[in-house]
C-alpha positions in Angstrom: -0.2 -0.1 0.1 3.0 3.0 -1.1 0.3 4.4 -4.0 -1.9 6.9 -2.5 -5.0 7.3 -4.0 -5.8 10.5 -4.0 -4.9 13.6 -2.6 -6.4 12.2 0.9 -3.8 10.6 1.9 -5.4 7.1 1.4 -3.9 4.0 0.4 -4.1 2.3 -2.0 -5.0 -1.5 -1.1 -2.1 -4.3 -2.6 -3.8 -6.3 -5.4 -0.7 -8.1 -6.0 -2.4 -11.2 -4.1 -5.6 -10.9 -6.2 -3.7 -10.5 -9.1 -1.2 -13.7 -8.4 -4.6 -15.8 -7.8 -6.3 -14.2 -11.4 -2.9 -13.4 -13.4 -3.5 -10.1 -14.9 -7.0 -11.0 -15.7 -8.1 -7.1 -15.1 -11.7 -8.1 -16.1 -11.6 -10.9 -13.5 -9.8 -8.5 -11.3 -12.4 -5.4 -11.5 -15.6 -7.7 -11.2 -13.8 -8.8 -8.5 -13.1 -5.2 -7.1 -16.8 -4.3 -7.5 -18.5 -7.5 -6.0 -16.0 -6.5 -3.1 -17.2 -3.5 -3.6 -21.1 -3.9 -3.3 -20.7 -6.6 -0.2 -18.0 -5.1 2.2 -20.8 -1.6 3.6 -23.7 -4.9 4.9 -20.5 -7.0 6.1 -19.5 -3.4 7.9 -23.2 -3.4 9.5 -23.4 -6.4 10.1 -20.3 -6.3 12.2 -21.2 -3.5 14.3 -25.0 -5.2 15.0 -23.0 -7.9 16.5 -21.1 -5.9 18.8 -24.1 -4.0 19.7 -26.1 -7.4 20.9 -22.9 -8.9 21.5 -23.0 -12.0 19.5 -19.9 -13.2 19.2 -21.1 -16.5 17.3 -22.1 -13.6 14.5 -18.9 -11.6 15.2 -16.3 -15.1 14.4 -18.3 -15.4 11.4 -17.7 -11.5 9.6 -14.5 -11.9 11.2 -13.2 -15.0 9.9 -14.9 -14.1 6.2 -13.3 -10.6 6.3 -10.2 -12.5 6.7 -10.3 -14.0 4.0 -12.0 -11.2 2.0 -9.3 -8.1 2.9 -6.4 -10.7 2.2 -7.7 -10.8 -1.4 -8.2 -6.6 -2.2 -4.9 -6.5 0.0 -6.8 -4.2 3.2 -4.4 -5.9 4.8 -3.6 -3.3 8.0 -7.0 -5.0 10.3 -6.2 -8.8 9.4 -4.7 -8.9 13.1 -7.6 -7.2 14.7 -10.0 -9.3 12.5 -7.8 -12.5 13.9 -7.8 -11.4 17.5 -11.7 -11.1 16.8 -11.9 -14.6 15.6 -10.5 -16.0 18.3 -11.1 -13.7 21.5 -14.1 -11.4 21.0 -15.8 -12.3 24.4 -12.3 -11.3 26.4 -11.6 -8.1 24.6 -11.8 -4.8 26.1 -11.5 -2.5 23.7 -13.8 -4.8 21.3 -15.9 -1.5 20.2 -13.1 0.5 19.7 -11.2 -2.5 17.4 -14.5 -2.5 15.1 -14.9 1.0 14.4 -10.4 0.6 13.6 -12.0 -2.0 11.3 -14.6 -0.2 9.6 -12.4 2.9 8.5 -9.5 0.7 7.1 -12.3 -0.9 4.9 -13.7 2.4 4.2 -10.5 3.7 3.7 -9.3 0.4 1.3 -12.8 1.1 -0.6 -11.7 4.6 -1.4 -8.5 3.6 -2.9 -9.9 0.2 -4.4 -12.6 2.7 -6.3 -9.4 4.3 -8.0 -8.1 1.0 -9.2 -11.4 -0.1 -11.3 
């Protein structure tokens, strides 16, 4: 994520893993990014609602999915936070703050991804 997507210093996600998976098929890369951009708001909403309702089972499911999805589209800065939620959300004193951090990183990453399509 060395490049910046715009004048707001939003980092461009590192999609090298995605390119490794699909090769230089620009259309497939675009489709995967568009699918992520479509689904990410739903995931973020579900993540927030799970924290608010104290639903740790749902938190685990969502965080597990997000680890894979964010790795694929190169939003890597919060992977360790998601892994913590996936394994120990019940024991986290900073769960709400961590989820807020994850949501911000996803939103920032989405802005960066939009510059790639």
